[in-house]
C-alpha positions as a Markdown table, in Angstrom:
| # | Residue | x | y | z |
|---|---|---|---|---|
| 1 | Met | -2.6 | 29.8 | -10.2 |
| 2 | Ser | -1.1 | 26.4 | -10.2 |
| 3 | Thr | 0.9 | 24.8 | -13.1 |
| 4 | Val | -2.2 | 22.3 | -13.3 |
| 5 | Ser | -4.8 | 24.8 | -13.3 |
| 6 | Ser | -3.2 | 26.7 | -16.0 |
| 7 | Ser | -2.5 | 23.8 | -17.7 |
| 8 | Ile | -6.3 | 23.1 | -17.6 |
| 9 | Ser | -7.4 | 26.3 | -18.5 |
| 10 | Ala | -5.2 | 26.4 | -21.6 |
| 11 | Leu | -6.8 | 23.3 | -22.8 |
| 12 | Ala | -10.2 | 24.1 | -22.1 |
| 13 | Arg | -9.5 | 27.0 | -24.5 |
| 14 | Ile | -8.5 | 25.0 | -26.8 |
| 15 | Leu | -11.3 | 22.7 | -26.7 |
| 16 | Leu | -13.7 | 25.0 | -26.4 |
| 17 | Leu | -12.9 | 27.3 | -29.2 |
| 18 | Pro | -14.2 | 25.5 | -32.2 |
| 19 | Ala | -17.4 | 24.6 | -30.2 |
| 20 | Met | -17.8 | 28.4 | -29.6 |
| 21 | Leu | -17.2 | 29.4 | -32.9 |
| 22 | Thr | -19.7 | 26.8 | -34.2 |
| 23 | Gly | -22.4 | 27.2 | -31.8 |
| 24 | Cys | -22.0 | 23.6 | -30.3 |
| 25 | Thr | -21.2 | 23.0 | -26.5 |
| 26 | Leu | -18.5 | 20.7 | -25.6 |
| 27 | Ser | -18.2 | 19.2 | -22.1 |
| 28 | Phe | -15.7 | 17.4 | -20.2 |
| 29 | Ser | -14.7 | 16.4 | -16.8 |
| 30 | Leu | -11.5 | 15.4 | -14.9 |
| 31 | Asp | -11.2 | 13.1 | -12.1 |
| 32 | Leu | -8.5 | 14.3 | -10.0 |
| 33 | Ser | -9.4 | 11.7 | -6.9 |
| 34 | Pro | -6.8 | 9.4 | -5.8 |
| 35 | Ala | -7.0 | 5.7 | -6.9 |
| 36 | Ala | -8.1 | 3.0 | -4.4 |
| 37 | Arg | -7.6 | -1.0 | -4.5 |
| 38 | Thr | -8.5 | -3.5 | -2.0 |
| 39 | Val | -6.2 | -6.7 | -1.9 |
| 40 | Thr | -6.0 | -9.6 | 0.6 |
| 41 | Ile | -2.5 | -10.4 | 1.8 |
| 42 | His | -1.9 | -14.0 | 3.0 |
| 43 | Ala | 0.0 | -15.3 | 6.2 |
| 44 | Asp | 1.5 | -18.2 | 4.5 |
| 45 | Arg | 3.3 | -15.8 | 1.7 |
| 46 | Gly | 6.2 | -13.9 | 1.7 |
| 47 | Trp | 6.3 | -10.4 | -0.6 |
| 48 | Gln | 3.0 | -10.0 | -2.3 |
| 49 | Asp | 2.5 | -7.9 | -5.3 |
| 50 | Thr | -0.6 | -5.6 | -4.6 |
| 51 | Gly | -0.8 | -4.4 | -8.4 |
| 52 | Val | -0.1 | -0.8 | -7.5 |
| 53 | Ser | 2.3 | 0.8 | -9.7 |
| 54 | Leu | 3.6 | 4.2 | -7.8 |
| 55 | Ala | 5.6 | 7.0 | -9.2 |
| 56 | Arg | 8.4 | 8.9 | -6.9 |
| 57 | Gly | 6.3 | 11.6 | -4.9 |
| 58 | Glu | 3.1 | 9.9 | -5.1 |
| 59 | Glu | 0.9 | 10.0 | -1.6 |
| 60 | Val | 0.0 | 6.5 | -0.6 |
| 61 | Thr | -2.4 | 5.6 | 2.1 |
| 62 | Val | -2.5 | 1.6 | 3.3 |
| 63 | Glu | -5.1 | 0.9 | 5.7 |
| 64 | Met | -6.2 | -2.5 | 7.5 |
| 65 | Val | -9.8 | -3.3 | 6.7 |
| 66 | Ser | -10.4 | -6.5 | 8.6 |
| 67 | Gly | -8.9 | -9.8 | 9.5 |
| 68 | Arg | -6.8 | -11.7 | 11.6 |
| 69 | Trp | -3.6 | -14.1 | 10.8 |
| 70 | Phe | -1.0 | -16.2 | 12.8 |
| 71 | Glu | -2.6 | -18.2 | 15.7 |
| 72 | Asp | 0.1 | -17.9 | 18.2 |
| 73 | Pro | -0.2 | -19.2 | 20.8 |
| 74 | Pro | -3.6 | -21.3 | 20.0 |
| 75 | Gly | -6.6 | -19.3 | 20.2 |
| 76 | Val | -4.7 | -16.0 | 19.9 |
| 77 | Trp | -4.8 | -14.2 | 16.5 |
| 78 | His | -2.7 | -11.1 | 15.6 |
| 79 | Asp | -3.6 | -8.1 | 13.6 |
| 80 | Ala | -2.0 | -5.9 | 11.3 |
| 81 | Ser | 0.1 | -4.0 | 14.2 |
| 82 | Gly | 1.2 | -7.5 | 15.7 |
| 83 | Gly | -0.8 | -7.4 | 18.5 |
| 84 | Pro | -2.6 | -8.3 | 20.7 |
| 85 | Asp | 0.5 | -8.5 | 22.5 |
| 86 | Pro | 3.4 | -7.3 | 19.8 |
| 87 | Trp | 6.7 | -8.9 | 20.5 |
| 88 | Val | 9.8 | -7.5 | 18.8 |
| 89 | Cys | 13.2 | -9.3 | 18.8 |
| 90 | Gly | 15.4 | -7.1 | 18.2 |
| 91 | Glu | 18.7 | -8.9 | 17.2 |
| 92 | Pro | 20.2 | -8.8 | 13.7 |
| 93 | Asp | 19.8 | -12.6 | 13.2 |
| 94 | Cys | 16.3 | -12.7 | 13.8 |
| 95 | His | 14.2 | -14.1 | 11.0 |
| 96 | Glu | 12.1 | -11.2 | 10.4 |
| 97 | Pro | 12.6 | -8.6 | 7.5 |
| 98 | Leu | 12.4 | -5.7 | 10.1 |
| 99 | Pro | 13.7 | -7.2 | 13.3 |
| 100 | Asn | 13.3 | -3.7 | 15.2 |
| 101 | His | 9.4 | -3.9 | 14.7 |
| 102 | Pro | 6.4 | -6.3 | 15.9 |
| 103 | Lys | 6.4 | -9.9 | 14.5 |
| 104 | Tyr | 3.4 | -10.3 | 12.5 |
| 105 | Ala | 3.3 | -7.0 | 11.7 |
| 106 | Leu | 2.2 | -5.9 | 8.2 |
| 107 | Ile | 5.0 | -4.2 | 6.2 |
| 108 | Gly | 5.5 | -3.2 | 2.4 |
| 109 | Arg | 8.4 | -2.0 | 0.2 |
| 110 | Ile | 8.7 | -0.3 | -3.0 |
| 111 | Gly | 9.8 | -2.6 | -6.1 |
| 112 | Glu | 11.6 | -5.9 | -6.0 |
| 113 | Asp | 14.5 | -4.9 | -3.8 |
| 114 | Gly | 13.3 | -1.9 | -2.2 |
| 115 | Arg | 14.0 | -1.3 | 1.6 |
| 116 | Pro | 10.9 | -2.3 | 4.1 |
| 117 | Phe | 9.0 | -0.3 | 5.9 |
| 118 | Leu | 6.2 | -0.7 | 9.0 |
| 119 | Val | 2.9 | -0.4 | 7.6 |
| 120 | Ala | 0.8 | -2.1 | 10.8 |
| 121 | Asp | -2.9 | -1.1 | 10.9 |
| 122 | Phe | -2.5 | 2.2 | 9.1 |
| 123 | Ser | 0.4 | 4.2 | 7.1 |
| 124 | Arg | 0.7 | 7.3 | 5.1 |
| 125 | Phe | 3.8 | 8.4 | 3.0 |
| 126 | Phe | 4.9 | 9.4 | -0.2 |
| 127 | Ala | 6.9 | 7.1 | -2.4 |
| 128 | Glu | 10.7 | 7.6 | -2.2 |
| 129 | Glu | 10.9 | 5.8 | -5.4 |
| 130 | Ala | 9.2 | 4.6 | -8.4 |
| 131 | Gly | 8.0 | 0.7 | -8.6 |
| 132 | Arg | 5.2 | -1.7 | -7.3 |
| 133 | Leu | 4.3 | -1.9 | -3.9 |
| 134 | Phe | 4.5 | -5.2 | -2.2 |
| 135 | Leu | 3.1 | -6.0 | 1.0 |
| 136 | Arg | 3.7 | -9.1 | 3.6 |
| 137 | Ala | 3.7 | -10.1 | 7.2 |
| 138 | Asn | 7.2 | -9.4 | 9.3 |
| 139 | Tyr | 7.5 | -12.9 | 9.6 |
| 140 | Gly | 10.8 | -15.0 | 8.0 |
| 141 | Asp | 10.9 | -16.2 | 4.8 |
| 142 | Gln | 12.2 | -20.1 | 6.5 |
| 143 | Asp | 9.2 | -20.0 | 9.4 |
| 144 | Ile | 6.7 | -19.9 | 6.5 |
| 145 | Pro | 7.0 | -23.7 | 5.6 |
| 146 | Ile | 7.7 | -24.8 | 8.8 |
| 147 | His | 4.3 | -23.4 | 10.7 |
| 148 | Asn | 2.1 | -23.1 | 8.0 |
| 149 | Pro | 0.8 | -20.0 | 9.1 |
| 150 | Lys | -3.2 | -19.3 | 8.5 |
| 151 | Gly | -5.2 | -16.2 | 7.9 |
| 152 | Ser | -5.2 | -13.1 | 5.9 |
| 153 | Leu | -5.6 | -9.3 | 5.8 |
| 154 | Glu | -7.8 | -7.0 | 3.9 |
| 155 | Val | -5.8 | -4.4 | 2.8 |
| 156 | Ser | -7.0 | -1.0 | 1.3 |
| 157 | Ile | -4.7 | 0.9 | -0.7 |
| 158 | Lys | -5.5 | 4.8 | -1.9 |
| 159 | Tyr | -2.4 | 6.3 | -4.0 |
| 160 | Gly | -2.7 | 9.3 | -6.4 |
| 161 | Arg | -0.7 | 13.1 | -6.9 |
């Protein structure tokens, strides 16, 4: 029996004993489903706080629900994976936070100073550290005010033990 099951059984015995002795009934339920949140991530901003606080080891799923951003070239909008024709700079002096991954792709980090990682259309991972989840486009901060990019993505975040 797992530790959680043992703990629940012990708690149930403690809570039910008085009810059994007095002939009363007591009911309770536990919701062990993961928490979920949908957020909008804008092209014209840097790191954006999702409002999701993660514990170390917590399972996280981030999935693009809808939207497009970064019209480049004119008439061509990009998705969370940087498509339709992803471009990778690959040079250390590139403006993108992750220069070896597609420009315009959705990226994330945990905490204010966390290491960036690729999210794209879908990512499932276990939090390597505790902290807030931040998301943004793989696009240089110095480029944002110059080019004033348009668009946004709706992103679903599910998290829990």
